[in-house]
Structures are given as structure tokens and as C-alpha cells.
LUMSE-352294 format. One record per atom (N, C-alpha, C, O): atom name; residue in one letter; residue number from 0; y, z, x. Coordinates in Angstrom, 3 decimals. Example, Ala and Ser with C-alpha at 12.3 -4.5 7.8 and 13.67 -1.06 7.14 Angstrom:
<rs>
miro  drenke  lumke  py  pz  px
N  a  0  -5.690  7.800  13.190
CA  a  0  -4.500  7.800  12.300
C  a  0  -3.300  7.800  13.200
O  a  0  -3.319  8.465  14.236
N  s  1  -2.250  7.080  12.850
CA  s  1  -1.060  7.140  13.670
C  s  1  0.030  7.870  12.900
O  s  1  1.138  8.039  13.409
</rs>
This chain:
<rs>
miro  drenke  lumke  py  pz  px
N  m  0  -167.713  111.334  82.303
CA  m  0  -167.809  111.451  80.853
C  m  0  -169.242  111.168  80.432
O  m  0  -169.807  110.134  80.789
N  s  1  -169.828  112.083  79.678
CA  s  1  -171.207  111.903  79.264
C  s  1  -171.296  110.928  78.099
O  s  1  -170.294  110.579  77.476
N  e  2  -172.523  110.499  77.823
CA  e  2  -172.772  109.537  76.741
C  e  2  -172.237  110.061  75.408
O  e  2  -171.687  109.295  74.617
N  s  3  -172.397  111.383  75.153
CA  s  3  -171.963  111.952  73.878
C  s  3  -170.443  112.085  73.797
O  s  3  -169.905  112.218  72.698
N  e  4  -169.738  112.053  74.927
CA  e  4  -168.290  112.188  74.940
C  e  4  -167.576  110.838  74.909
O  e  4  -166.351  110.795  74.801
N  k  5  -168.317  109.747  75.001
CA  k  5  -167.700  108.432  74.969
C  k  5  -167.058  108.195  73.620
O  k  5  -167.677  108.444  72.586
N  p  6  -165.812  107.714  73.615
CA  p  6  -165.202  107.394  72.324
C  p  6  -165.862  106.155  71.723
O  p  6  -166.357  105.287  72.442
N  s  7  -165.859  106.091  70.416
CA  s  7  -166.426  104.922  69.746
C  s  7  -165.428  103.777  69.813
O  s  7  -164.238  103.983  70.051
N  f  8  -165.930  102.579  69.601
CA  f  8  -165.068  101.406  69.574
C  f  8  -163.997  101.575  68.496
O  f  8  -162.836  101.221  68.704
N  e  9  -164.391  102.110  67.359
CA  e  9  -163.456  102.298  66.243
C  e  9  -162.349  103.288  66.608
O  e  9  -161.186  103.061  66.274
N  s  10  -162.697  104.383  67.288
CA  s  10  -161.671  105.361  67.666
C  s  10  -160.717  104.776  68.711
O  s  10  -159.524  105.079  68.702
N  i  11  -161.234  103.954  69.596
CA  i  11  -160.373  103.283  70.577
C  i  11  -159.422  102.337  69.860
O  i  11  -158.226  102.312  70.151
N  n  12  -159.947  101.565  68.931
CA  n  12  -159.135  100.617  68.179
C  n  12  -158.031  101.341  67.401
O  n  12  -156.890  100.881  67.359
N  t  13  -158.380  102.473  66.787
CA  t  13  -157.405  103.258  66.035
C  t  13  -156.280  103.738  66.954
O  t  13  -155.103  103.648  66.603
N  r  14  -156.649  104.247  68.131
CA  r  14  -155.629  104.744  69.068
C  r  14  -154.749  103.594  69.568
O  r  14  -153.540  103.770  69.719
N  l  15  -155.326  102.440  69.821
CA  l  15  -154.528  101.296  70.256
C  l  15  -153.513  100.897  69.186
O  l  15  -152.384  100.528  69.509
N  k  16  -153.907  100.968  67.930
CA  k  16  -152.970  100.672  66.830
C  k  16  -151.852  101.701  66.783
O  k  16  -150.700  101.350  66.527
N  e  17  -152.176  102.974  67.028
CA  e  17  -151.148  104.019  67.070
C  e  17  -150.158  103.765  68.200
O  e  17  -148.950  103.938  68.032
N  i  18  -150.676  103.358  69.342
CA  i  18  -149.807  103.044  70.488
C  i  18  -148.906  101.867  70.154
O  i  18  -147.717  101.880  70.472
N  q  19  -149.466  100.856  69.515
CA  q  19  -148.675  99.684  69.139
C  q  19  -147.490  100.090  68.266
O  q  19  -146.362  99.656  68.502
N  v  20  -147.745  100.911  67.271
CA  v  20  -146.677  101.361  66.374
C  v  20  -145.631  102.152  67.162
O  v  20  -144.430  101.970  66.959
N  a  21  -146.083  103.018  68.049
CA  a  21  -145.169  103.859  68.823
C  a  21  -144.250  103.033  69.717
O  a  21  -143.053  103.311  69.791
N  v  22  -144.786  102.028  70.391
CA  v  22  -143.958  101.262  71.331
C  v  22  -143.041  100.266  70.617
O  v  22  -142.144  99.698  71.241
N  e  23  -143.257  100.050  69.323
CA  e  23  -142.349  99.193  68.569
C  e  23  -141.004  99.872  68.328
O  e  23  -140.043  99.218  67.922
N  d  24  -140.928  101.173  68.573
CA  d  24  -139.682  101.937  68.431
C  d  24  -138.746  101.589  69.586
O  d  24  -139.029  101.899  70.743
N  d  25  -137.632  100.944  69.258
CA  d  25  -136.681  100.518  70.292
C  d  25  -136.029  101.692  71.010
O  d  25  -135.496  101.521  72.107
N  d  26  -136.060  102.876  70.416
CA  d  26  -135.422  104.046  71.020
C  d  26  -136.345  104.819  71.951
O  d  26  -135.936  105.823  72.535
N  m  27  -137.590  104.361  72.094
CA  m  27  -138.533  105.066  72.963
C  m  27  -138.089  104.935  74.418
O  m  27  -137.784  103.837  74.884
N  p  28  -138.053  106.068  75.137
CA  p  28  -137.705  106.004  76.563
C  p  28  -138.714  105.144  77.339
O  p  28  -139.903  105.119  77.019
N  l  29  -138.227  104.460  78.340
CA  l  29  -139.060  103.558  79.127
C  l  29  -140.248  104.281  79.760
O  l  29  -141.352  103.736  79.799
N  d  30  -140.037  105.490  80.251
CA  d  30  -141.135  106.252  80.858
C  d  30  -142.254  106.528  79.856
O  d  30  -143.435  106.448  80.194
N  d  31  -141.872  106.853  78.624
CA  d  31  -142.872  107.095  77.584
C  d  31  -143.630  105.812  77.241
O  d  31  -144.849  105.823  77.069
N  a  32  -142.890  104.714  77.146
CA  a  32  -143.517  103.424  76.840
C  a  32  -144.487  103.029  77.951
O  a  32  -145.568  102.506  77.680
N  l  33  -144.100  103.278  79.193
CA  l  33  -144.968  102.953  80.325
C  l  33  -146.237  103.803  80.295
O  l  33  -147.324  103.298  80.574
N  s  34  -146.109  105.077  79.962
CA  s  34  -147.285  105.951  79.863
C  s  34  -148.232  105.457  78.779
O  s  34  -149.448  105.443  78.970
N  l  35  -147.674  105.050  77.638
CA  l  35  -148.505  104.526  76.560
C  l  35  -149.157  103.208  76.952
O  l  35  -150.305  102.946  76.592
N  f  36  -148.422  102.375  77.696
CA  f  36  -148.989  101.115  78.180
C  f  36  -150.187  101.389  79.084
O  f  36  -151.224  100.739  78.958
N  e  37  -150.044  102.347  79.990
CA  e  37  -151.137  102.690  80.905
C  e  37  -152.345  103.218  80.123
O  e  37  -153.488  102.891  80.442
N  e  38  -152.083  104.032  79.100
CA  e  38  -153.180  104.521  78.256
C  e  38  -153.867  103.356  77.542
O  e  38  -155.094  103.309  77.448
N  a  39  -153.060  102.419  77.042
CA  a  39  -153.613  101.264  76.333
C  a  39  -154.480  100.412  77.254
O  a  39  -155.514  99.901  76.824
N  v  40  -154.080  100.252  78.495
CA  v  40  -154.884  99.487  79.454
C  v  40  -156.229  100.167  79.660
O  v  40  -157.265  99.502  79.662
N  q  41  -156.226  101.489  79.835
CA  q  41  -157.477  102.230  80.013
C  q  41  -158.366  102.118  78.766
O  q  41  -159.578  101.931  78.876
N  l  42  -157.758  102.233  77.593
CA  l  42  -158.519  102.096  76.353
C  l  42  -159.107  100.697  76.222
O  l  42  -160.237  100.534  75.761
N  g  43  -158.342  99.693  76.626
CA  g  43  -158.838  98.320  76.584
C  g  43  -160.041  98.141  77.491
O  g  43  -160.991  97.442  77.140
N  m  44  -160.003  98.768  78.649
CA  m  44  -161.141  98.683  79.568
C  m  44  -162.364  99.385  78.987
O  m  44  -163.487  98.903  79.139
N  q  45  -162.153  100.525  78.321
CA  q  45  -163.265  101.231  77.687
C  q  45  -163.858  100.392  76.558
O  q  45  -165.078  100.308  76.412
N  a  46  -162.989  99.774  75.762
CA  a  46  -163.463  98.931  74.659
C  a  46  -164.250  97.746  75.191
O  a  46  -165.281  97.374  74.630
N  s  47  -163.767  97.159  76.263
CA  s  47  -164.464  96.028  76.880
C  s  47  -165.852  96.444  77.356
O  s  47  -166.823  95.710  77.171
N  s  48  -165.943  97.614  77.964
CA  s  48  -167.245  98.125  78.421
C  s  48  -168.192  98.347  77.251
O  s  48  -169.373  98.011  77.326
N  l  49  -167.664  98.919  76.165
CA  l  49  -168.505  99.133  74.982
C  l  49  -168.991  97.812  74.411
O  l  49  -170.149  97.701  74.008
N  l  50  -168.130  96.819  74.370
CA  l  50  -168.526  95.507  73.869
C  l  50  -169.589  94.876  74.756
O  l  50  -170.563  94.313  74.257
N  e  51  -169.405  94.967  76.078
CA  e  51  -170.391  94.410  77.003
C  e  51  -171.739  95.106  76.851
O  e  51  -172.784  94.457  76.887
N  e  52  -171.714  96.440  76.678
CA  e  52  -172.959  97.184  76.468
C  e  52  -173.634  96.727  75.181
O  e  52  -174.849  96.534  75.146
N  g  53  -172.849  96.556  74.132
CA  g  53  -173.396  96.112  72.854
C  g  53  -174.003  94.729  72.940
O  g  53  -175.056  94.471  72.357
N  i  54  -173.346  93.838  73.664
CA  i  54  -173.865  92.478  73.846
C  i  54  -175.153  92.520  74.654
O  i  54  -176.117  91.831  74.321
N  a  55  -175.177  93.323  75.717
CA  a  55  -176.367  93.427  76.559
C  a  55  -177.548  93.998  75.783
O  a  55  -178.701  93.655  76.046
N  q  56  -177.250  94.876  74.822
CA  q  56  -178.312  95.484  74.025
C  q  56  -178.638  94.651  72.790
O  q  56  -179.549  94.980  72.030
N  g  57  -177.891  93.582  72.600
CA  g  57  -178.181  92.678  71.491
C  g  57  -177.651  93.120  70.149
O  g  57  -178.182  92.714  69.115
N  g  58  -176.618  93.941  70.136
CA  g  58  -176.076  94.400  68.864
C  g  58  -174.608  94.725  68.957
O  g  58  -173.947  94.419  69.949
N  a  59  -174.105  95.350  67.910
CA  a  59  -172.705  95.761  67.861
C  a  59  -172.517  96.989  68.734
O  a  59  -173.466  97.743  68.948
N  p  60  -171.291  97.207  69.249
CA  p  60  -171.043  98.380  70.073
C  p  60  -171.181  99.664  69.261
O  p  60  -171.016  99.670  68.042
N  e  61  -171.490  100.758  69.972
CA  e  61  -171.646  102.053  69.333
C  e  61  -170.393  102.425  68.567
O  e  61  -169.283  102.290  69.082
N  g  62  -170.563  102.894  67.336
CA  g  62  -169.426  103.315  66.544
C  g  62  -168.716  102.179  65.843
O  g  62  -167.729  102.411  65.145
N  d  63  -169.189  100.961  66.009
CA  d  63  -168.569  99.806  65.371
C  d  63  -169.333  99.481  64.104
O  d  63  -170.556  99.346  64.131
N  e  64  -168.629  99.355  63.004
CA  e  64  -169.252  99.056  61.725
C  e  64  -169.668  97.600  61.618
O  e  64  -170.576  97.266  60.858
N  a  65  -169.003  96.724  62.381
CA  a  65  -169.277  95.287  62.300
C  a  65  -170.575  94.974  63.025
O  a  65  -170.976  95.686  63.945
N  s  66  -171.209  93.923  62.607
CA  s  66  -172.418  93.468  63.277
C  s  66  -172.177  92.092  63.848
O  s  66  -171.190  91.442  63.504
N  a  67  -173.048  91.643  64.702
CA  a  67  -172.896  90.328  65.314
C  a  67  -172.800  89.214  64.282
O  a  67  -171.980  88.314  64.466
N  p  68  -173.603  89.217  63.183
CA  p  68  -173.461  88.157  62.188
C  p  68  -172.065  88.102  61.584
O  p  68  -171.589  87.018  61.249
N  g  69  -171.394  89.251  61.433
CA  g  69  -170.035  89.269  60.902
C  g  69  -169.076  88.534  61.804
O  g  69  -168.129  87.902  61.336
N  i  70  -169.320  88.616  63.099
CA  i  70  -168.478  87.912  64.060
C  i  70  -168.688  86.418  63.922
O  i  70  -167.724  85.652  63.930
N  e  71  -169.934  85.996  63.796
CA  e  71  -170.222  84.573  63.657
C  e  71  -169.598  84.001  62.398
O  e  71  -169.189  82.840  62.385
N  e  72  -169.520  84.795  61.341
CA  e  72  -168.951  84.328  60.085
C  e  72  -167.465  84.049  60.203
O  e  72  -166.915  83.303  59.392
N  s  73  -166.788  84.643  61.213
CA  s  73  -165.349  84.440  61.354
C  s  73  -165.014  83.140  62.073
O  s  73  -163.839  82.800  62.206
N  v  74  -166.014  82.413  62.536
CA  v  74  -165.789  81.145  63.207
C  v  74  -165.741  80.045  62.164
O  v  74  -166.677  79.872  61.384
N  a  75  -164.647  79.305  62.155
CA  a  75  -164.487  78.246  61.167
C  a  75  -165.473  77.113  61.448
O  a  75  -166.038  77.031  62.539
N  s  76  -165.673  76.255  60.477
CA  s  76  -166.648  75.169  60.615
C  s  76  -166.285  74.194  61.726
O  s  76  -167.158  73.504  62.253
N  d  77  -165.010  74.128  62.086
CA  d  77  -164.599  73.226  63.165
C  d  77  -164.705  73.878  64.536
O  d  77  -164.319  73.283  65.542
N  g  78  -165.232  75.112  64.579
CA  g  78  -165.456  75.792  65.844
C  g  78  -164.302  76.673  66.283
O  g  78  -164.421  77.358  67.299
N  e  79  -163.174  76.686  65.551
CA  e  79  -162.053  77.530  65.914
C  e  79  -162.213  78.867  65.238
O  e  79  -162.707  78.958  64.114
N  r  80  -161.786  79.916  65.940
CA  r  80  -161.885  81.264  65.372
C  r  80  -160.816  81.455  64.318
O  r  80  -159.676  81.020  64.487
N  s  81  -161.185  82.098  63.244
CA  s  81  -160.212  82.465  62.224
C  s  81  -160.090  83.974  62.238
O  s  81  -161.095  84.676  62.348
N  l  82  -158.879  84.478  62.128
CA  l  82  -158.666  85.918  62.167
C  l  82  -158.408  86.469  60.804
O  l  82  -158.206  87.674  60.654
</rs>
């Protein structure tokens, strides 16, 4: 996959949310759920790579609207992360 074909962090996140909604359906066949799980694992690995690249380059991952200062702002004063 070339640099221009890499999905953005945002597009990966969107697809993961779609998968989450799909697997919440109790009537989904197990084979379909397993296929979506495997896709989600691959997407998670891609997102992790994008995050690592962004950290190594000193900024937010490509396609991500958030910046590093926004992440720091989500840490509560007692050092615990707030979501």
C-alpha cells in the first residue's frame, strides 16, 4: 500500500465504530462477526502504526484533527485520564 493509499486515522476510527454497531446485533451470524473482528484487529494495527508515526514525527497522525496539546488537556489534574 502506497503512502497515498493509507487510510487516515479518522477513516479507521469511523470504520471501527461501524463494526462496533454491526456486532452489537445479536442476530449476526458468528462467521460474519468473526470476519468483522478480524477486520477490526487489522484496523487497530493500522491505527497504532499511524499513531506511532505521528509520535515519532512529533505531531498528530495523518488525517487526525486532534493535536498533541488536545491530548494533554484530557489529563485530569490528578494525573488520571478523563474521557
